[in-house]
C-alpha positions in Angstrom: -36.4 9.8 -18.4 -35.6 13.5 -18.5 -37.9 16.2 -17.2 -38.6 19.5 -18.9 -38.9 22.9 -17.0 -40.9 25.7 -18.6 -40.1 29.2 -17.5 -43.3 31.0 -16.3 -42.2 34.6 -16.6 -44.1 35.5 -19.8 -47.8 34.8 -20.6 -47.5 34.3 -24.3 -44.1 32.5 -24.7 -42.0 30.2 -22.7 -38.4 29.0 -22.5 -38.2 25.2 -22.1 -35.1 23.5 -20.8 -34.5 19.8 -20.4 -33.4 18.6 -16.9 -31.2 15.6 -17.3 -31.0 15.4 -13.5 -32.7 17.5 -10.8 -30.1 18.3 -8.2 -32.2 20.4 -5.8 -35.9 21.5 -5.4 -37.0 23.2 -2.3 -38.7 26.3 -0.9 -37.0 28.9 1.2 -38.7 31.6 3.3 -38.8 33.8 0.2 -38.9 31.6 -3.0 -38.8 28.2 -4.6 -35.3 27.2 -5.7 -34.7 24.5 -8.4 -31.3 23.4 -9.7 -31.0 21.0 -12.5 -28.4 19.7 -14.9 -28.8 20.5 -18.6 -26.5 19.0 -21.3 -26.1 22.4 -23.1 -26.0 24.9 -20.3 -24.7 22.9 -17.4 -26.3 23.6 -14.0 -29.4 25.8 -14.3 -30.8 27.8 -11.3 -34.5 28.7 -11.4 -36.2 30.9 -8.7 -40.0 30.8 -8.6 -40.1 29.3 -12.1 -37.8 31.8 -13.7 -34.3 31.1 -15.0 -31.7 33.1 -13.0 -28.4 31.8 -14.1 -26.7 28.9 -15.9 -23.1 27.7 -15.9 -23.1 27.9 -19.7 -24.0 31.6 -20.3 -23.6 33.4 -17.0 -20.4 35.0 -18.1 -22.3 37.3 -20.5 -24.6 38.8 -17.9 -22.0 39.1 -15.2 -19.3 40.6 -17.4 -21.5 43.2 -18.9 -22.9 44.4 -15.6 -19.5 44.7 -14.0 -16.8 45.6 -16.6 -18.9 48.2 -18.5 -19.3 50.5 -15.5 -16.0 49.7 -13.9 -13.9 50.5 -17.0 -16.1 53.4 -18.0 -15.6 55.0 -14.6 -11.9 54.2 -14.3 -11.6 54.8 -10.5 -14.0 52.3 -8.9 -12.8 51.3 -5.4 -16.0 50.6 -3.5 -18.8 48.5 -4.9 -22.3 47.7 -3.7 -24.2 44.7 -5.1 -27.9 44.4 -4.4 -29.0 40.8 -4.9 -26.5 38.5 -6.6 -26.7 35.7 -4.0 -25.3 33.3 -6.6 -21.9 35.1 -6.3 -21.3 35.5 -10.0 -21.4 39.3 -10.0 -19.2 39.3 -6.9 -16.7 37.0 -8.5 -16.5 39.2 -11.6 -16.1 42.5 -9.7 -13.3 41.0 -7.6 -11.3 40.3 -10.7 -10.4 44.0 -10.6 -7.4 44.4 -8.3 -8.1 48.1 -7.9 -11.5 47.4 -6.2 -10.9 47.7 -2.5 -14.2 46.5 -1.0 -17.5 44.9 -2.2 -20.6 44.8 -0.1 -23.2 42.3 -1.2 -26.7 42.6 0.1 -28.9 39.5 -0.3 -32.4 39.0 1.2 -32.3 35.2 1.2 -29.3 33.7 3.1 -30.2 30.2 1.7 -29.3 31.4 -1.8 -25.7 32.2 -0.7 -25.3 28.9 1.2 -26.8 27.0 -1.8 -24.5 28.8 -4.2 -21.4 28.0 -2.2 -22.4 24.3 -2.3 -23.7 23.9 -5.8 -22.6 26.8 -8.0 -18.8 26.9 -7.4 -18.2 27.3 -11.1 -20.1 30.6 -11.0 -19.1 32.1 -7.7 -15.6 30.6 -7.3 -14.0 31.7 -4.0 -15.6 35.2 -4.1 -17.4 34.8 -0.8 -14.1 34.0 0.9 -12.3 37.1 -0.5 -11.1 39.5 2.2 -12.6 42.4 0.3 -16.1 40.9 0.5 -18.7 41.9 3.0 -22.1 40.1 3.0 -25.2 41.7 4.5 -28.4 39.7 4.8 -31.1 42.3 4.4 -33.8 43.7 2.1 -32.0 45.8 -0.5 -34.4 48.7 -0.3 -34.0 48.9 3.5 -30.2 48.8 3.2 -29.9 51.6 0.7 -32.5 53.7 2.5 -30.4 53.6 5.7 -27.0 53.5 4.1 -24.4 56.0 5.3 -21.6 54.6 3.1 -20.8 55.9 -0.3 -20.0 53.7 -3.3 -18.4 54.3 -6.7 -20.6 51.7 -8.3 -24.0 50.1 -7.4 -25.1 47.0 -9.3 -28.7 45.9 -9.0 -28.5 42.1 -9.7 -32.1 41.5 -9.1 -34.7 38.9 -10.1 -37.5 40.2 -12.4 -40.1 42.5 -10.8 -42.1 39.7 -9.2 -41.8 38.3 -5.7 -38.8 39.5 -3.6 -37.3 41.5 -6.5 -40.3 43.7 -7.2 -39.3 46.4 -4.7 -36.0 46.8 -6.5 -37.8 48.5 -9.4 -39.5 51.3 -7.4 -38.9 55.0 -7.1 -38.1 54.6 -3.4 -35.3 52.2 -4.3 -33.7 54.1 -7.1 -33.9 57.4 -5.2 -32.2 55.8 -2.2 -29.5 54.4 -4.5 -28.7 57.9 -5.6 -27.9 59.0 -2.0 -25.5 56.0 -1.6 -23.4 56.9 -4.6 -20.1 58.8 -4.3 -19.8 61.9 -6.6 -19.5 60.7 -10.2 -20.6 57.2 -9.3 -22.6 54.8 -11.5 -25.8 52.8 -10.9 -26.4 49.8 -13.3 -29.5 47.7 -13.2 -30.9 44.5 -14.6 -33.9 45.5 -16.7 -35.1 42.4 -18.5 -35.7 41.9 -22.3 -37.2 45.1 -23.8 -39.1 43.3 -26.5 -41.1 41.4 -23.9 -40.7 43.7 -20.8 -40.7 47.1 -22.3 -42.6 48.8 -19.5 -40.1 47.5 -17.0 -37.3 49.4 -18.8 -39.3 52.5 -19.5 -40.5 52.8 -15.9 -37.0 52.4 -14.6 -35.6 55.1 -16.9 -38.4 57.4 -16.1 -37.4 57.4 -12.5 -33.7 57.5 -13.1 -34.0 60.6 -15.3 -35.6 62.4 -12.4 -32.6 61.7 -10.2 -29.5 61.6 -12.5 -28.0 63.9 -15.1 -27.5 60.9 -17.5 -29.8 57.9 -17.7 -30.0 55.4 -20.5 -29.4 51.7 -21.1 -27.1 49.3 -22.9 -27.6 45.8 -24.2 -26.2 42.2 -24.3 -27.6 39.0 -25.7 -27.9 36.2 -23.1 -29.2 32.9 -24.6 -31.3 31.8 -21.7 -33.0 35.2 -21.3 -35.2 34.6 -24.3 -36.9 37.3 -26.4 -34.1 39.4 -27.8 -31.3 41.4 -26.2 -31.3 42.1 -22.5 -31.2 45.7 -21.2 -29.1 47.1 -18.4 -30.1 50.4 -17.0 -27.3 53.1 -16.6 -27.4 56.2 -14.4 -24.8 58.7 -13.4 -24.4 62.4 -12.8 -21.1 62.3 -14.8 -22.5 62.6 -18.3 -19.1 61.8 -19.9 -18.8 58.2 -18.5 -21.3 56.6 -20.9 -19.1 58.0 -23.8 -15.7 57.0 -22.5 -13.4 56.9 -25.6 -12.4 53.6 -27.1 -8.7 54.2 -26.6 -9.3 54.9 -22.9 -11.3 51.7 -22.5 -8.6 49.7 -24.3 -5.9 51.1 -22.0 -8.0 50.4 -18.8 -8.9 46.9 -20.0 -5.3 46.0 -20.7 -4.2 47.4 -17.4 -6.8 45.4 -15.5 -5.4 42.2 -16.9 -8.7 40.3 -16.7 -9.8 37.5 -19.0 -13.2 38.1 -20.5 -15.2 35.9 -22.9 -17.9 38.4 -23.9 -16.7 41.8 -22.9 -14.2 43.8 -24.8 -13.9 47.6 -25.3 -15.5 47.5 -28.8 -18.5 45.5 -27.5 -18.6 48.0 -24.6 -19.1 50.9 -26.9 -21.4 49.1 -29.2 -23.7 48.0 -26.4 -24.9 51.6 -26.0 -26.0 51.7 -29.7 -29.7 50.9 -29.4 -32.0 49.4 -32.0 -34.8 51.6 -33.1 -37.6 49.9 -31.2 -35.7 50.2 -27.9 -34.8 53.8 -28.6 -38.4 54.6 -29.3 -39.5 52.7 -26.2 -37.4 54.8 -23.9 -37.9 58.1 -25.8 -34.6 58.8 -27.4 -33.2 59.1 -30.9 -31.5 55.9 -32.2 
């Protein structure tokens, strides 16, 4: 008999997924990890009752948080990933041969060990790549003390509950600014605006205090229920968010990466916001 797992993130609605087989269920020092097999989405990872990633739709989330800033920037060599212990973001970034180094900062070492063992379809061999450097630390502490400079910082966090809560604070975003190289980009996971509007509004309020350009872009990830998901965008280079289509197409072709969701037209369209999201963050649609 199959079990069902209900996501507990939202008070007034829930995502329900059938577990044909529970593969792992244990608590780490930081959170409860559950992995189960689902006929539609493959292996599904939940942390503290919230869906984090699935083999079936992870490519959407990971492609849009990596290829959008990398191809908009055009000169990304050094990347910092905060969170992302499943390795999916790391694997996607490393598809770009021009990237010279990636530092991944994860607070929970068991997530990385777990992902290597159970989520090979998501992380591939990314943790073994010679360009990869893994740091086990709190992301806020790392950026606060960081002396390195990065062309791109990706916040691949859980929602603002539990260990991920501090990655939505003024202290964190301000410290990220000091870690960026001139013209660098910060992108963030900011939930589903229809259900988590204050999360996105609060993030952009802080980012606008620190960056010349701050906005968001969207992608639809099936297991992140409630409408399109928002990714925060911040940079002091105001032109990057408006990189022309022909430039994106040239860079995408030169990168020679296979993508299932991302393409240059989707890239441009992702910054076109529905009226309710534009109103939420205080801009004209």
